[in-house]
N, C-alpha and C positions, 0 to 999 in steps of 0.2 A: 610783506609778511615774513616773519621769522620762520626758520626751518624747525621741524620737530627735533627735539633732543634725542640722543641715543637711548637715554633711560626710558623715555616714553615709547620709543620703538621697541625696546626690550620688553616693556609691559605688553605691547600689542602682540609680540611673538610668544607670549606665554612664559616669559622668564620670571614672572612674579608680580601678580597684581597686588597692590597695597591693600591692607586690611580696611574694612569699613569702620565707621565710627563706633566706639565702644558704647554699651548701653548707657553709661553715665553721661556721655556726651550727648547722645540722642535725647536723653531726658532733660537736657538743658541745665544740668546741675553744675554748680561751681566747685571751687577747690575744696570747700568744706565737706563735700560729699565723699571725698576720698577717704575719710575716716582715719584709720590708723596707718595708712600707707606711709612707708618711709622709703625715699628714693635711694637707690644704690649709691655708693660713694666712689669717687676717684681715688687714686693712691694717696693724694694729699688731703683727703677728707672732705672735699666739696661734694654737694649733691651732683650726681652724674646726669647731665643733660645731653650727653654725647649720642650721636647717631643721626639717622635720617628721618626727617619729619615733613609732613605736608600740612598746609593750612587751607587746602582746597575746600570750598563750601559753596552751596547755593544760597546762603544767607547773605543779604546785602548789607552794606555798611549802615545805611539809613533805613528806617522802617518804611515800607511801601505806602503810597497813598491809599487811603481807604482802610488800612489795617490799624486797629485801635488797641489790640491786646498785646501784651508783652511776649507771649509765647504762642506758637502754633500748637495745634493738637498733632499727635503722631500721624493721623490720617491726612491732615492738611499738608504737613511737610512731605509725606509720601507722594501726594498729588503734585506738589511743586517739583520734586525731584523727577518724577515720572514724566511730567510735561516738558521739563527742560531737556531731559535726556532724549525724548522723542524729537524735539526741535533740533537738537545738536546733531542727531543722526540723519535728519531729513536730507534727501538728495536734491540738488539744484537741477534746473533744466539744462541739458547738454547744449553747448554752443552759445550760452548766454554769458555775459560778463560775470555775474555772481558765481558761475560754475568754475571760474578760474580761481581755485583756492585749494588748500590742503584738505583732504578728507580726514578730519580730526579723528573720527572713530577708527579709521584704518590704522592710525599710528598711536592709538591709545591716548590721544590728547584731550578727549572730551572729559568733562568732570565726572561723568557717570562711571568711568573706568578707573579713575584715580583713587588713591587713598584719600578719603574725605574726612573732614572734621566737622561734620554737621552737628547742629544742636537745634533745639526747638525755639530759640529766640527768634523774634520777628525782625531783629536788627542786631548788628554787631555792637552798635552804640548802646551803652547801658546808662550813661549819664550825659545829657539830660534824660529824664525818664520818658520823654516823648519818643526817644529813639531817633531823633533828628539832630542834625548839626545846629549849633546856636546860630542866630542871625549874624551875617557878616556886618561888621561895623563900618563906619564912614571911611576910615583909613583903608580897610580892605576893599571897599567898593571903588575908591579912587585908584588904588593900585590895579585892580582888575581892569578898569577902563584904560589905564595906561598900557597894560600888557596887550589888551585887545587892539589898541591903536598901533602898537609896535608890530603886532602880527599882520595887521592890514597893510602896513607899509611894505612888508615883505611880499605881499601878494597872496594868491590862493595857496592852499595847503600843498597842491601838486605843481606849483609854478616853478619851484626851485628846491634844491637840497636844503637850503637854509630855512625855507618856509615849512619844511616838513617838521612834524612834531618829534620830540626827543625819542619816543619809542619807535617811530618810523625809521629813524636814523640809527637805531640800535645803540643809543648812548646811555639811556636810563630807562628803567621800568619800575613798576610799583613794588616788585618783590623785595628789592634791596632795602627800601625804606630808609631810615625808620620814619613812621611805623611800617612794619612788614605786612603788605597786603597780598591777598591771593590774586592771581593774575589770569584766571580762567583756564590756564593749562601750564604745565611745568612749575606748579606751585610747590616745589620741594626745596628743602634746606638741609644742610649738613652742619652740625654743631661739633666743634672740637675744643677741648679744654686743656689748659696747662695751669700750673699753680698761680701764674700771674697774668693770664689773659684767657679770653674766650673768642674763638673765631666762628663766625656765622657765614656760611657760603650759600648764596642764593643760586638756584639752578638757572633761573631766567636772567640772561646776560652775564651769568657767573661772576657777580660782584661778591667779593669777600670783605666782610667787616671785622676788623680786629678790635676787640674791646679790652683795654688794659685794666687790670685789677690791682694795680700797685698802690702805694701809700697816697699818691696824689689823685686817686680815682675820683674823689668827691669834690675836687676843686675844678671849677669850670675853666676851660682854656681861655686865654686872653682874647679880648675882642679884636676884631680886625683880621683874624685868621679864619677863613671860612672855606668849606668844601661842599661838593655837590650833595653828599649824604651826611654832612655835618661831622662833628667830632664826638665820639662816644666814650664814656667813662663808666665803669661798672664796679659794683661791690655786692657782697652777700648780706642779706638780712634773713637769718635763719635758713629756711629751705628755699628762699626766693632769690634769684639773680636779679638785681636791680641795675638797669642801664639808663643813664641820662645822656641825651644827645642834644647838643647846641651847636652854634657856629655854622648854621646853614648859609649858603650863598644866595638862596632864593631863586636860583636859575632853574631849579627843579621843584617848583612849588607843589606842596601837597594840599589839595583842595583849596588852592588860592593862597597858601600860607606866605608869610613874610620871613625875612632873615631873623626876626625875633623869636621864631618858633623854638620851643624846647619840648622834646618828646621823652617821657619817662616810661620805660618798658619794664614789665615784670614777667619773669619766666619761672614757673613753678611746676615741677614734675609731680603729678598726682596719681599716676598709674604707670605700669610698665610701658604702655603704648600711648601715653597721653601727656602733653605739657599744656598747662593753662597759660595762655599768653594774653596779657592785659596791658593796654597802653593808654596814657593820658597825654593829650596835646594841649599845650599852654602857649598861646600866641596872641598877645594883646594887640598886635598889629593887624589882626584879622577878625578875632572874636573877642568879645568883652568878658568871656568866662571860659575856663578850661572845659574840655569834654573828654570822655573816657569810653573805650570800646574793649570788648573781650573777643578773642578768637582762639578756640582750641587748636592745638597742633596734634595731628595723628601720626603715629609711627608709620613710616613707609620703608620701602626697600631701596637700598643703594646697590652699587655706587652711583654717584652723579657723574655723568660724562660731560665734557665741555659742550656748552650750548652754542650752536652756530647760528648767527643772525646775519643773513646775506653777506657772507664773507666776500671781501673785495668790493663790497658795495654794488655787486651786480644787481641785487634786488632793487636798490634805490635807483640805479640807472634805468632799469627796465620799467619801474613805476613812472618815472618822468617821461620816458619815451612813449609809454602807453598813453599817458595824459595828452601828449602832443598829437598822437595819432587820433585819439578821440576828438580833439579839437578840430583837426583837419577834416575828419569825416563829417563832423557837424557843419563845418563851413560848406563842404561839398553838398550836403543835403539841403542846406538853406539856399544855396545858389541854384539848385535844381527846381526849387519851388516856383510856381508862377510869380513873376515879378521880382524874383531873386536876382541879385547881382551876378554877373557872369564875367 
């Protein structure tokens, strides 16, 4: 498990809790609700998106089973937040394996203490209208089976470092994206602009994505050159920063995506404390139709300190040692049973 970041510890010490979602966000309103709001400008005249932002939320990407409406009532959302906050702060039984973990509430890591960007939508997905991902196509299902077989060849998740998932190894996490997803804690970002580029720093794993805004911005990079988080190019359309990312290497698949995935993001500042973030995923290698989601971003307090994730891989080493000790204890217990091997 990754260590808590210093910014989260700072929140826990009272150095500044982030603001809660603005009323417009809580009401589930879109960019049109901003009315006559005009974003401040950078010295070169761009809409100013700079600052520290959080996309923390209790709203899931897909609409939960059994929920049929597009929006929760305010009372329903309050119950969801209250129930989740209670669960997050619950104490585990001392001396048990589940008790060996960070107390998230102590370090301000639980979502109830973070700057949240809640809204009344029952899912972040707005298209399809069902609030659910489109069905995975035949190519996507074949690739998923191949990935599962490859993972099985490596053994169990805790059998080796190589068999660990990417986030276990502190290589990649969902925050960096694209698309940028909330991560349960440390869901903070810093945006910095210059006349010809925009930098988006994710607190979780501290990945920095630099989006060029030069004249070639709308020309996709050549095929054959791929990266873990793809290659991003950006441009302005009125008040909205458009970012298109392609050239993924598919080693960090998003919801089972392929190297064909193209993510189009839209950042629109609609209030002093809010950015409307909307993204569309188009991947014919996984889904037969594109799909779109919206995630408000709420202003939070900085700065972001470097996120530490089991530096020196001590955490990974200890995880593997713990798994071997559990296996040894299990063998001992089985041998002690009547008829067990000795």
